[in-house]
Backbone as a ProteinNet text record, in pm:
[ID]
protein_1_A
[PRIMARY]
MVVAVQVVAAVVDVTSFITASEASYQAKKTATLLKTLTVNALIMGESGVGKRTLATFILPDAPIYDASDFDELLTAMDSCSEIIILNIDNSPNVKRLLEIISSKYIRVIATSKESFSNKSVDELFSIKFNIPPLSQRKEDVDALIERFAYEAATLFGAQDKFNVERFRPDLSNNANSLRRQVMINYLLQDIKDTELIDIIENYLYPKLGSNSDYRNYLYLYEVPLIRAGLNKFKSQLQLSDKLGLNRNTLRKKIADNKQYL
[TERTIARY]
17763.5	17764.1	17905.5	17944.3	18070.3	18156.1	18249.2	18311.3	18486.7	18400.4	18471.4	18597.2	18668.9	18837.8	18892.2	18931.2	18992.9	19144.7	19196.1	19326	19442.3	19532.9	19624.8	19717.4	19752.2	19841.6	20028	20065.2	20184	20151	20254.7	20271.8	20426.5	20415	20538.8	20523.7	20647.1	20672.9	20764.3	20782.9	20782	20788.2	20921.6	21006.3	20968.7	20883.8	20882.3	20802.6	20765.4	20658.4	20748.6	20729.3	20791.4	20713.6	20787.4	20732	20792.3	20821.3	20852.9	20764.1	20640.5	20526.2	20482.2	20356.2	20269.9	20182.5	20186.7	20045.3	20116.6	20240.4	20314.3	20315.6	20265.1	20340.4	20208.5	20064.3	19983.1	19913	19936.1	19924.7	19983.9	20177.8	20183.3	20133.7	20116.6	20067.6	19891.6	19862.7	19681.3	19696.6	19758.8	19819.9	19909.7	19987	20008.6	19941.5	19910.7	19700.6	19646.8	19612	19546.1	19595	19745.7	19756.2	19742.4	19757.8	19704.4	19505.8	19454.4	19290.8	19224.4	19161.8	19116.3	19021.7	18973	18877.2	18889.8	18768.2	18801.5	18841.9	18947.8	18995.1	18920.1	18900.2	18882.5	18988.7	19084.7	19174.9	19140.6	19098.3	19076.9	19163.2	19253.1	19221	19328.4	19350.6	19438.4	19533.2	19528	19672.7	19795.2	19855.5	19994.4	20025	19982.3	19896.7	20040.8	19958.1	20043.5	19964.1	19823.2	19740.8	19764.5	19816.4	19849.9	19965.7	20059.2	20148.1	20101.1	20011.9	20032	19921	19860.2	19843.6	19818.9	19939.4	20063.1	20138.9	20171.3	20241.4	20129.5	19978.9	19878.1	19907.4	19879.3	19868.6	19939.2	20104.3	20202.5	20208.5	20153.2	20107.1	20021	19948.5	19820.7	19804.6	19779.3	19773.2	19649.5	19746.1	19695.6	19627	19464.7	19418.5	19387.2	19357.3	19330.5	19155.5	19055.8	18952.2	18879	18936.2	18833.2	18938.7	18988.5	19041	18898.6	18816	18696.3	18672.7	18708.4	18701	18838.9	18884.7	19078.7	19037.5	18938.4	18970.6	18873.6	18745.5	18713.8	18767.9	18829.8	18932.7	18962.8	19074.6	19164.9	19065.5	18942.8	18927.2	18833.9	18799.4	18813.3	18933.5	19000.3	19091	19208.3	19195.4	19196.1	19071	19183.6	19183.2	19157.3	19296	19236.9	19320.3	19244.2	19334.4	19340.8	19379.1	19394	19313	19262.1	19208.9	19171.8	19242.9	19378.7	19189.1	19145.4	19028.3	18919.2	18883.8	18719.8	18630.8	18705.8	18504.3	18535.7	18629.7	18650.5	18602.3	18522.7	18474.8	18368.6	18291.7	18194.1	18088.8	18106.1	17955.9	18081.4	18055.2	18028.7	17995.4	17879.6	17744.6	17813.4	17762.6	17840.9	18026.3	18075.9	18223	18211.5	18087.5	18078.9	17998.5	17947.1	17809	17965.1	18016.7	18128.8	18250	18264.8	18373	18298.6	18182.8	18102.9	18086.1	18036.7	18003.2	18131.7	18243.3	18315.7	18395.9	18416.4	18424.2	18601.6	18612.8	18742.1	18818.5	18904.3	18952.3	18967.2	18992.2	19031.5	19028.2	19187	19169.7	19118.2	19071.6	19041.4	19129.9	19176.3	19131.3	19010.9	19001.7	18959.7	18960.4	18871.9	18917.7	18887.5	18957	18870.9	18695.4	18691.9	18492.8	18440.9	18421.6	18437.6	18325.7	18201.8	18082.4	17903.3	17946	17838.5	17865.4	17692.7	17655.3	17688	17640.5	17744.1	17900.9	17980.7	18153.1	18056.5	18032.2	18038.7	17959.2	17951.6	17863.9	17935.3	18006.4	18126.4	18232.9	18311.6	18420.5	18412.4	18485.8	18456.6	18521.3	18617.8	18740.2	18788.5	18752.6	18786.3	18942.1	18992.1	19136.9	19096	19141.1	19150.1	19252.7	19371.1	19491.7	19420	19501.1	19540.9	19690.3	19615.9	19743.9	19838.5	19996.8	20120.3	20106	20078.1	20108.2	20050.3	19931.6	19950.9	20035.9	20131.5	20231	20357	20424.1	20577.7	20667.4	20651.4	20775.5	20795	20682.6	20685.1	20734.9	20691.4	20762.2	20894.1	20945.4	21149.4	21188.2	21157	21137.4	21161	21063.2	21012.5	21166.2	21176.6	21236.5	21429.1	21422	21607	21616.2	21505.4	21479.2	21500.9	21435.9	21422.5	21614.8	21591.2	21734	21830.3	21862.2	21920.2	21973.9	21740.6	21775.1	21791	21812.8	21864.8	21988.8	22093	22243.1	22230.1	22158.6	22183.5	22204.3	22115.6	22062.6	22173.5	22196.6	22262	22419.6	22470	22627.5	22695.1	22581.8	22711.1	22696	22763.7	22776	22731.9	22673.6	22664.7	22561.5	22563.4	22426	22308.2	22226.9	22069	22033.9	22057.5	22048.5	21897.6	21824.1	21665	21713.2	21817.6	21781.7	21737.9	21638.1	21514.7	21438.8	21437.9	21323.6	21229.4	21066.2	20997	20870.2	20838	20819.6	20652.7	20700.8	20584.9	20504.2	20367.1	20295.7	20136.3	20131.2	20022	19997.8	20141.9	20049.5	20100.8	20147.9	20133.3	20304.9	20321.5	20468.9	20472.4	20393.1	20409.5	20500.8	20473	20483.8	20603.6	20634	20814.7	20904.4	20905.8	20962.6	21028.2	20949.3	20956.8	21043.9	20934.6	21095.9	21157.8	21213.2	21343.9	21454	21400.7	21467.2	21532.1	21378.1	21408.3	21580.1	21535.8	21587.1	21806	21749.8	21867.3	22039.1	21905.2	22006.5	22026.9	21939.2	21995.9	22047.4	22095.9	22161.8	22336.4	22369.9	22507	22494.7	22390	22425.2	22505.9	22577.1	22648.7	22533.8	22584	22529.5	22516.8	22600.4	22590.4	22427.4	22451.5	22357.3	22176.6	22179.5	22081.2	22040.5	22070.5	22085.9	22010.3	22076.7	22022.6	21907.4	21846.3	21686	21658.3	21683.3	21573.9	21606.3	21693.9	21645.4	21575.3	21565.3	21462.6	21370.1	21305.8	21174.2	21107.6	21218.1	21130	21122.9	21235	21198.4	21084	20979.6	20859.8	20768.9	20828.4	20714.4	20760.8	20773.7	20810.1	20766.7	20655	20654.7	20547.3	20527.3	20454.9	20562.6	20460.2	20510.1	20610.3	20596.6	20526.5	20642.6	20660.9	20744.5	20870.8	20973.3	21050.7	20970	20923.9	20782.5	20721.8	20639.3	20611	20669.4	20821.4	20917.1	21010.5	21068.3	21092.9	21093.6	20987.9	20966.7	21045	21088.2	21159	21319.9	21300.9	21481.6	21434.2	21363.5	21342.8	21253.6	21131.5	21146.4	21233.9	21315.7	21357.6	21486.6	21555.4	21633.2	21574.1	21434.1	21356.6	21392.5	21322	21288.2	21443	21542.1	21653.8	21708.8	21666.2	21747.7	21635.7	21475.3	21450.8	21464.1	21468.4	21557.3	21642.2	21742.8	21911.2	21950.1	21840.4	21852.7	21800.3	21676.2	21515.5	21400	21506.2	21409.3	21436.8	21411.6	21356.7	21504.4	21467.4	21556.8	21710.8	21783.2	21918.8	21893.2	21789.6	21696.8	21786.2	21697.4	21722	21917.5	21941.7	22102.9	22192.2	22129.5	22245.1	22276.2	22145.2	22071.8	22124.2	22103.6	22111	22060.6	21927.1	21787.7	21701.7	21601.7	21564	21445.3	21434.7	21315.8	21200.5	21203.1	21061.4	21059.2	21155.4	21137	21156.7	21202.3	21168.8	21037.1	21023.2	20807.8	20778.8	20741.5	20693.3	20687.8	20873.3	20910.6	20811.1	20798.5	20698.5	20616.4	20593.5	20376.6	20341.7	20423.6	20382.8	20445.8	20497.8	20522.2	20448.3	20345.4	20336.1	20257.4	20244.1	20153.2	20277.4	20392.6	20481.7	20554.8	20581.3	20673	20557.9
-16060.7	-15959.5	-15899.4	-15789.3	-15732.5	-15695.8	-15744.5	-15758.9	-15671	-15527.6	-15399.5	-15400.7	-15372.4	-15374.6	-15247.9	-15235.8	-15104.8	-15074.5	-15155.4	-15159.7	-15022.8	-14983.9	-14906.5	-14940.9	-14839.2	-14963	-14870.8	-14857.3	-14765.4	-14709.7	-14654.7	-14541.3	-14629.8	-14678.1	-14788	-14725.8	-14744.1	-14725.2	-14800.9	-14845.3	-14969.3	-15043.4	-15068.4	-15170.3	-15232.1	-15185.7	-15285.6	-15175.7	-15225.6	-15138.8	-15099.3	-15006.2	-14918.4	-15009.8	-15012.7	-15146.8	-15064.2	-14945.8	-14819.2	-14862.9	-14886.4	-14860.8	-14997.8	-14950.3	-15108.8	-15102.2	-14955.9	-15018.1	-15030.3	-14987.2	-15012.7	-15189.4	-15241.5	-15388.8	-15509.5	-15418.1	-15442.6	-15490.6	-15353.9	-15356.1	-15496.9	-15475.3	-15610.9	-15759.8	-15761.3	-15853.7	-15917.1	-15770.5	-15839.5	-15798.6	-15728.7	-15775	-15880.6	-15921.8	-16130.8	-16155.2	-16204.6	-16214.9	-16341.6	-16138.1	-16111.4	-16207.7	-16138.5	-16240.7	-16418.4	-16537.6	-16598.7	-16647.5	-16529	-16537.3	-16531.8	-16530.2	-16411.2	-16379.1	-16316.5	-16204.9	-16039.7	-15965.1	-15911.6	-15785.5	-15678.4	-15558	-15405	-15362.5	-15198	-15120.2	-15057.1	-14986	-14861.3	-14808.1	-14593.2	-14607.3	-14423.6	-14376.2	-14167.4	-14138.8	-13980	-14050.8	-13909	-13931.7	-13990	-14068.5	-14061.4	-14173.6	-14249.5	-14298.8	-14384.9	-14443.8	-14563.9	-14724.8	-14644.8	-14686.3	-14793.8	-14801.5	-14825.1	-14926.3	-14925	-14967.3	-15117.5	-15041.9	-15193.9	-15287.2	-15203.8	-15321.3	-15385.3	-15323	-15422.6	-15544.5	-15468.8	-15583.6	-15732.8	-15708	-15781.6	-15894	-15778.3	-15877.8	-15836.1	-15821.4	-15818.1	-15871.5	-15944.1	-15985.6	-15911.1	-15834.1	-15838.3	-15661.2	-15636.1	-15476.2	-15418.9	-15274.8	-15181.5	-15074.7	-15047.8	-14926.7	-14858.8	-14722.1	-14618.9	-14615.6	-14581.6	-14609	-14530.1	-14385.5	-14275.9	-14313.1	-14399.2	-14481.5	-14565.9	-14588.5	-14643.3	-14747.1	-14648.7	-14753.5	-14895	-14926.2	-14876.1	-15042.8	-14940.4	-15086.3	-15187	-15186.5	-15234.4	-15296.4	-15239.9	-15388.5	-15506.1	-15442.7	-15477.2	-15621.4	-15653.8	-15710.9	-15814.2	-15775.1	-15903.4	-16030.9	-15997.1	-16081.7	-16167.4	-16104.1	-16117.2	-16165.4	-16230.7	-16281	-16189.9	-16090.7	-15999	-15880.3	-15806.9	-15677.8	-15524	-15472.5	-15352.8	-15281	-15150.5	-15047.1	-14945.2	-14785.3	-14688.1	-14633.6	-14600.1	-14419.6	-14488.3	-14591.7	-14659.6	-14534.1	-14473.3	-14386.4	-14218.5	-14257.7	-14157.9	-14245.5	-14370	-14450.5	-14334.4	-14362.7	-14298.7	-14281.4	-14506.1	-14550	-14682.9	-14714.1	-14740.3	-14837.9	-14894.1	-15009.4	-15075.9	-15022.8	-15105.9	-15155.8	-15101.6	-15222.7	-15326.8	-15294	-15357.7	-15451.3	-15517.6	-15565.2	-15669.4	-15615.9	-15646.8	-15769.6	-15712.3	-15829.2	-15912.2	-15904	-15988.6	-16130	-16031.5	-16163.4	-16221.3	-16148.8	-16189.5	-16289.6	-16330.7	-16377.2	-16323.8	-16128	-16152.7	-16072.3	-16097.2	-16047.2	-15930.9	-15817.3	-15730.6	-15674.3	-15594.6	-15497.3	-15356.5	-15269.6	-15120	-15057.2	-14906.1	-14771.2	-14695.2	-14608.2	-14528.8	-14396	-14293.6	-14188.6	-14199	-14164.7	-14246	-14225.2	-14161.2	-14113	-14133.5	-14251.3	-14263.5	-14365.1	-14366.3	-14466.5	-14483.7	-14613.9	-14706.1	-14841	-14913	-14978.3	-15126.6	-15069.6	-15177.7	-15244.5	-15060.3	-15165.7	-15275.9	-15189.4	-15250.8	-15480.2	-15430.8	-15556.6	-15638.5	-15586.3	-15659.7	-15727.5	-15551.3	-15554.8	-15652.2	-15790.8	-15814.7	-15788.6	-15731.2	-15679.1	-15480.9	-15466.5	-15229	-15209.7	-15128.7	-15113.4	-14950.4	-14954.5	-14707.1	-14682.6	-14628.1	-14611.1	-14493.2	-14501.9	-14335.3	-14244.9	-14140.7	-14043.7	-14073.4	-13985.6	-13984.7	-13966.8	-13815.8	-13746.7	-13781.4	-13976.3	-14035.5	-14119.7	-14087.8	-14218.1	-14178.1	-14103.1	-13998.3	-14117.3	-14194.1	-14280.8	-14437.6	-14378.7	-14403.9	-14285.7	-14179.3	-14012	-14040.8	-14051	-14065.2	-14192.7	-14319.6	-14382.7	-14375.1	-14327.1	-14234.5	-14098	-14025	-13919.3	-14039	-14097.9	-14151.1	-14227.1	-14309	-14360.8	-14290	-14197.7	-14086.6	-13941.6	-13976.1	-13908.8	-13994.9	-14117.4	-14292	-14215	-14249.4	-14213.9	-14107.5	-13951.7	-13863.5	-13865.9	-13893.3	-13897.4	-14004.3	-14136.3	-14184.2	-14109.7	-14008.7	-14000.9	-13881.4	-13778.7	-13662.9	-13781.9	-13863.4	-13907.2	-13826.2	-13752.3	-13705.3	-13885	-13792.8	-13787.9	-13756.7	-13668.2	-13600.7	-13669.3	-13594	-13634.7	-13528.7	-13621	-13553.2	-13405.2	-13336.2	-13160.4	-13228.9	-13255.8	-13332	-13221.5	-13076	-13067.9	-12884.3	-12853.3	-12715.4	-12786	-12976.8	-12998.1	-13028.8	-12960.7	-12976	-13045.9	-13133.3	-13291.6	-13251.6	-13252	-13176.7	-13259.9	-13297.4	-13393.9	-13387.7	-13238.9	-13190.5	-13336.9	-13303	-13475.7	-13627.7	-13649	-13763.4	-13825.3	-13898.4	-14012.3	-13854.2	-13790.9	-13758.8	-13623	-13563.2	-13408.3	-13473	-13550.7	-13573.8	-13607.4	-13724.3	-13702.5	-13613.3	-13513.8	-13420.7	-13281.8	-13276.7	-13207.4	-13268.9	-13395.2	-13414.6	-13418.8	-13426.6	-13442	-13294.9	-13157.1	-13053	-13014.7	-13027.5	-12978.5	-13048.4	-13228.1	-13258.3	-13136.3	-13138.4	-13067.7	-12959	-12851.7	-12734.6	-12683.1	-12855.2	-12809.9	-12824.7	-12803.4	-12682.3	-12662.5	-12571.1	-12500.8	-12444	-12327	-12216.7	-12139.5	-12008.5	-11877.2	-11901.4	-11929.7	-11859.3	-11967.5	-12057.2	-12195	-12154.3	-12090.8	-12005.5	-11839.3	-11781.7	-11775.6	-11715.2	-11867.8	-11940.1	-12003.2	-12018.3	-12078.4	-11963.2	-11923.2	-11790.6	-11706.6	-11657.3	-11585.6	-11601.3	-11791.5	-11875.5	-11862.1	-11922.9	-11854.5	-11688.8	-11607.4	-11535.9	-11416.9	-11535.2	-11451.3	-11494.6	-11597.7	-11590.2	-11497.1	-11459.3	-11381.7	-11225.9	-11188.7	-11061.3	-10980	-10808.9	-10772.6	-10679.4	-10657.3	-10529.5	-10411.1	-10280.1	-10171	-10173.2	-10290.7	-10291.9	-10474.3	-10482.6	-10666.8	-10662.1	-10518.2	-10519.3	-10521.8	-10461.2	-10449.1	-10537.6	-10660.1	-10777.1	-10893.7	-10843.6	-11016.7	-10994.5	-10873.5	-10844.7	-10948.9	-10993.4	-11101.3	-11208.2	-11218	-11345.3	-11337.5	-11214.1	-11214.8	-11163.2	-11055.2	-11077.2	-11156.7	-11235.7	-11355.3	-11428.1	-11551.1	-11588.9	-11498.5	-11404	-11351.3	-11313.4	-11229.9	-11223.7	-11341.5	-11512.2	-11587.7	-11663.9	-11701.2	-11727.1	-11662.1	-11501.8	-11368.8	-11432.2	-11397	-11522.4	-11567.8	-11756	-11847.5	-11826.8	-11759.2	-11728.9	-11653.6	-11621.1	-11456.9	-11478.8	-11561.4	-11522.7	-11453.1	-11299.2	-11174	-11069.8	-10937.9	-10831.4	-10771.2	-10780.6	-10646.1	-10665.3	-10761.4	-10827.6	-10885.1	-10944.4	-10925.9	-10810.2	-10709.3	-10557.5	-10507.1	-10465.9	-10504.6	-10533.3	-10706.1	-10763.4	-10677.8	-10676.7	-10587.6	-10506.7	-10425.6	-10296.9	-10204.7	-10272.8	-10151.7	-10125.3	-9975.1	-9929.9	-10030.8	-10040.5	-10126.1	-10149.4	-10039.3	-10017	-10049.6	-10010.8	-10032	-10241.5	-10296.7	-10425.9	-10504.8	-10392.4	-10418.1	-10420.2	-10351.8	-10296.2	-10404	-10456.5	-10537.9	-10705.1	-10688.8	-10830.7	-10869.1	-10753	-10745.9	-10765.9	-10671.6	-10672	-10846.8	-10915.3	-11056.6	-11119	-11084.8	-11161.4	-11285.3	-11349.3	-11501.8	-11576.7	-11500.1	-11596.4	-11633	-11515.8	-11578.2	-11627.8
-24601.2	-24510	-24479	-24453.3	-24465	-24362.6	-24392.1	-24229.3	-24243.5	-24170.2	-24125	-24056.4	-24141.7	-24061.8	-24092	-23908.1	-23934.1	-23868.4	-24024.3	-24041.4	-24006.6	-23873.5	-23915.9	-23934.4	-24102.6	-24130.1	-24177	-24231	-24274.9	-24375	-24423.8	-24513.8	-24590.8	-24732.9	-24805.5	-24881.4	-24945.5	-25017.1	-25206.2	-25236	-25362	-25330.9	-25223	-25257.4	-25141.4	-25049.4	-24876.6	-24764.3	-24717.9	-24576.1	-24548	-24457.1	-24315.9	-24206.1	-24085.6	-23913.4	-23814.1	-23910.5	-23774.9	-23609.9	-23671.5	-23553.6	-23586.5	-23385	-23415.8	-23463.3	-23582.3	-23723.8	-23773.2	-23814.9	-23888.6	-23879.6	-23885.2	-23790.3	-23822.8	-23741.1	-23788.7	-23962.8	-23994.6	-24136.4	-24187.4	-24207	-24243.7	-24201.7	-24115.3	-24066.3	-24131.7	-24108.8	-24222.4	-24356.5	-24428.1	-24532.5	-24613.4	-24513.5	-24546.4	-24509.4	-24464.5	-24429.9	-24553.9	-24590	-24743.5	-24878.6	-24850.8	-24973.6	-24975.8	-24922.8	-24898.7	-24934.2	-24923.7	-24945.5	-25104.5	-25154.7	-25288.8	-25167.7	-25140.8	-25132.6	-25217.6	-25169.5	-25191.3	-25109.7	-25138.8	-25044.2	-25085.2	-25007.5	-24990.6	-24888.6	-24981.2	-24942	-24863.6	-24788.2	-24819.6	-24718.3	-24767.9	-24693.2	-24759.3	-24717.1	-24819.2	-24927.1	-24959.9	-25148.4	-25016.8	-25075	-24967.5	-24887.1	-24846.9	-24719.3	-24756.2	-24875.6	-24909	-25001	-24994.4	-25059.4	-25155.6	-25326.9	-25373.9	-25336.1	-25245.2	-25229.5	-25143.6	-25122.4	-25005	-25082.3	-25174.4	-25308.5	-25401.5	-25401.4	-25485.2	-25393.5	-25266.1	-25202.9	-25238.1	-25174.8	-25130.2	-25334.2	-25429.9	-25539.7	-25622.2	-25625.4	-25694	-25860.1	-25904.9	-26075.2	-26061	-26055	-26088.9	-26133.2	-26287.6	-26413.8	-26267.9	-26309	-26203.1	-26306.9	-26298.9	-26384.5	-26190	-26297.6	-26221.4	-26262.4	-26151.3	-26222.9	-26366.7	-26339.7	-26477.2	-26579	-26573.3	-26705.3	-26782.7	-26754.2	-26755.1	-26878.2	-26948.3	-27081.7	-27102.1	-27089.8	-27039.7	-26963.4	-26779	-26750.8	-26773.2	-26854.1	-26869.9	-27004.7	-27020	-27152.9	-27096.6	-26991.1	-26914.9	-26807.1	-26773	-26731.5	-26814.4	-26871.9	-26985.3	-26972.6	-26970.7	-26995.5	-26846.5	-26714.3	-26637.2	-26488.8	-26431.1	-26350.2	-26228	-26192.8	-26066.9	-26145.1	-26006.6	-26066.4	-25967.9	-25931.5	-25881.4	-25909.3	-25868.7	-25927.1	-25820.4	-25798.2	-25797.2	-25788.6	-25725	-25778.4	-25749.3	-25667.4	-25729.2	-25768.5	-25608.8	-25605.8	-25735.3	-25832.7	-25875.8	-26107.5	-26017.5	-26131.5	-26214.3	-26314.5	-26369.9	-26325.2	-26361.2	-26354.5	-26259.6	-26137.8	-25912.1	-26024.8	-26111.9	-26028.1	-26106.8	-26266.6	-26392.3	-26362.2	-26313.6	-26266.3	-26192.5	-26079.3	-26017.7	-26100.3	-26097.1	-26146.4	-26219.5	-26310.9	-26441	-26351.6	-26227.8	-26133.4	-26068.3	-26092.8	-25990.9	-26096.3	-26214	-26290.3	-26356.3	-26376.9	-26426.8	-26291.8	-26184.7	-26080.6	-26059.2	-26092.1	-26079.7	-25911.6	-25926.3	-25767.3	-25750.1	-25698.7	-25708.5	-25536.6	-25540.6	-25458.9	-25489.4	-25435.3	-25548.6	-25381	-25397.1	-25324.5	-25322.9	-25239.9	-25205.2	-25111.4	-25138	-25021.7	-24952.9	-24757.4	-24594.3	-24657.6	-24710.6	-24746.4	-24802.3	-24891.3	-24952.2	-24879	-24939.9	-24859.7	-25009	-25041.8	-25147.6	-25105	-25128.7	-25051.9	-25129.2	-25265.3	-25345	-25368.8	-25356.4	-25292.2	-25131.1	-25076	-24918.6	-24946	-25033.6	-25018.4	-25102	-25217.1	-25328.7	-25220	-25148.4	-25070.9	-24920.2	-24876.2	-24810.2	-24628.9	-24740.9	-24621.7	-24688.1	-24559.1	-24605.2	-24471.8	-24562.5	-24431.4	-24479.1	-24383.8	-24363.5	-24302.2	-24355.7	-24333.3	-24308.3	-24244.5	-24131.2	-24194.2	-24133	-24231.7	-24126.1	-24226.6	-24162.9	-24062.6	-24020.4	-23924.5	-23771	-23764.4	-23676.4	-23642.8	-23692.6	-23677.5	-23713	-23617.5	-23592.8	-23609.9	-23531.6	-23630.3	-23724.7	-23838.3	-23920.4	-23990.9	-23966.3	-24043.6	-24007.3	-23878.7	-23877.2	-23969.6	-23938.8	-24054.9	-24191.6	-24241.3	-24445.9	-24454.7	-24344.3	-24350.7	-24354.1	-24268.1	-24283	-24419.3	-24469.3	-24599.7	-24701	-24725.6	-24851.8	-24860.6	-24711.1	-24723	-24816.9	-24765.3	-24739.6	-24974.1	-25015.2	-25169.8	-25180.1	-25132.2	-25214.5	-25200.4	-25163.6	-25105.8	-25229.9	-25265.7	-25362.8	-25529.5	-25481	-25630.8	-25698.7	-25520.7	-25577.6	-25500.8	-25539.1	-25512.7	-25414.9	-25274.3	-25172.3	-25060.4	-25020.3	-24870.2	-24701.1	-24796.3	-24676.6	-24557.8	-24402.9	-24307.5	-24341.1	-24388.8	-24387.9	-24236.7	-24239	-24115.3	-24111.1	-24013.3	-23937.8	-23788.7	-23786.3	-23717.8	-23631.6	-23792.5	-23745.5	-23874.6	-23914.4	-24041.1	-23958	-24037.9	-23927.2	-24146.7	-24049.7	-24152	-24249	-24368.5	-24437.2	-24484	-24385.2	-24432.1	-24445.7	-24554.4	-24624.8	-24683.2	-24794.7	-24862.8	-24827.5	-24631.7	-24592.7	-24705	-24791	-24770.6	-24843.8	-25005.8	-25085.4	-25072.7	-25006.2	-24980.5	-24914	-24807.2	-24708	-24831.5	-24913.2	-25026.5	-25061.7	-25095.3	-25232.1	-25104.9	-24968.8	-24883.2	-24831.1	-24829.1	-24774.8	-24888.5	-25031.8	-25104	-25176.9	-25165.6	-25155.3	-25062.5	-24952.1	-24836.2	-24839.8	-24859	-24930.9	-24974.2	-25061.9	-25198.2	-25171.8	-25070.2	-25060.3	-24902.9	-24850	-24697.4	-24754.3	-24837.8	-24903	-24969.5	-25068.1	-25195.4	-25174.6	-25301.9	-25292.6	-25316.8	-25279.6	-25332.2	-25447.9	-25547.2	-25692.3	-25691.2	-25704.2	-25727.4	-25704.1	-25510.2	-25504.3	-25562.1	-25619.2	-25731.5	-25870.4	-25920.7	-26014	-26038.5	-25876.1	-25855.5	-25839.8	-25826.9	-25724.9	-25831.3	-25959.6	-26101.7	-26209.7	-26174.1	-26266.2	-26258.3	-26101.3	-26059.3	-26084	-26098.8	-26164.4	-26275.1	-26337.6	-26461.4	-26632.3	-26590.3	-26599.6	-26571.5	-26428.1	-26300.2	-26398.2	-26344.4	-26458.5	-26610.8	-26509.8	-26592.7	-26627.5	-26437.4	-26416.9	-26384.2	-26319.1	-26257	-26122.6	-26071.5	-25902.8	-25866	-25938.9	-25922.3	-25784.2	-25844.3	-25716.5	-25640.4	-25568.3	-25409.3	-25440.2	-25543.1	-25518.1	-25460.6	-25530.4	-25505.5	-25428.1	-25341.3	-25234.4	-25102.4	-25025.7	-25035.9	-24994.8	-25134.3	-25157.7	-25076	-25052.7	-25003.4	-24854.6	-24850.5	-24631.5	-24604.9	-24632.3	-24524.6	-24459.1	-24614	-24526.7	-24466.4	-24459.9	-24364.5	-24249.1	-24303.2	-24103.6	-24052.4	-24093.4	-24003.1	-23961.2	-24092	-24047.6	-23929.5	-23871.9	-23767.2	-23623.9	-23693.5	-23563	-23491.6	-23602.8	-23526.4	-23477.7	-23503.1	-23435.7	-23353.4	-23314.8	-23212.1	-23122.6	-23210.8	-23080.1	-23000.1	-23070.3	-23020.6	-23151.3	-23212.8	-23272.3	-23225	-23146.9	-23086.6	-23107.7	-23112.6	-23138.1	-23292.1	-23323.6	-23500.4	-23571.8	-23498.1	-23587.5	-23536.6	-23457	-23393.4	-23563.5	-23527.7	-23611.9	-23831.6	-23829.8	-24002.5	-23941.6	-23907.5	-23894.1	-23904.1	-23884	-23905.7	-23822.6	-23798.7	-23646.4	-23581.4	-23477.6	-23500.5	-23479.3	-23514.1	-23659.3	-23773.5	-23853.6	-23976.6	-23998.5	-23887.7	-23857.7	-23878.1	-23742.5	-23687.7	-23814.2	-23939.2	-24000.5	-24091.3	-24100.6	-24217.5	-24216.3	-24052.2	-23974	-24012.5	-23977.4	-24007.9	-24169.9	-24280.1	-24400.1	-24501.3	-24384.2	-24392.5	-24334.7	-24256.6	-24163.8	-24185.2	-24331	-24343.8	-24397.8	-24384	-24396.4	-24281.5	-24135.8	-24078.4	-23971.6
[MASK]
+++++++++++++++++++++++++++++++++++++++++++++++++++++++++++++++++++++++++++++++++++++++++++++++++++++++++++++++++++++++++++++++++++++++++++++++++++++++++++++++++++++++++++++++++++++++++++++++++++++++++++++++++++++++++++++++++++++++++++++++++++++++++++++++++++++

């Protein structure tokens, strides 16, 4: 009989759980209990929500394999009593995989997408975890921003405090996108104009080659200028005055770049 446990778990990094929210606290409590049991568990959720880290917290010494590497995974199961299988929903032969796990009495902690459903999987995994996306745990987002900012400061050898005044977290890929965003923003918050020019040059170099490149890439200059101006001056009238542009010209540029504004 399947015991379907809806666990609201925290996003975690490779060292520890984030327990800023009640959801995170409950996840760690449940995972700690699983460390003492011998049941198989399936952890479901979006990419970047911490499925792998939660699995390694439960089985810290178990080898880790992706289900898509089917032959390598089968070979590994010949010599282990417990294993972590990532993305079991990507296995080219889920039925055979589950038969081997059952016949060899291997303890498995597996991960999959939240939408994954399979009768045989339900029979093998007595406990199922559904980890919600990071967008549903604001306290965890704040804690992760602080952690990633500290990581960035250590990596770049800087002492500057991370500026969160206008920071809008990118949670499109949960902790993965958030970490990347924090790293980039930390690096750019005190960037020199010459460094910024170098970045844009390196971005443009492989893309140039058509007769309309100036027009095609003008938005790289105009969009950040308009966005910064609108955020700072709060009106198109003031911005047109500060930029020395006719109001109609500014409106046209805003309309031309509306997909970025």
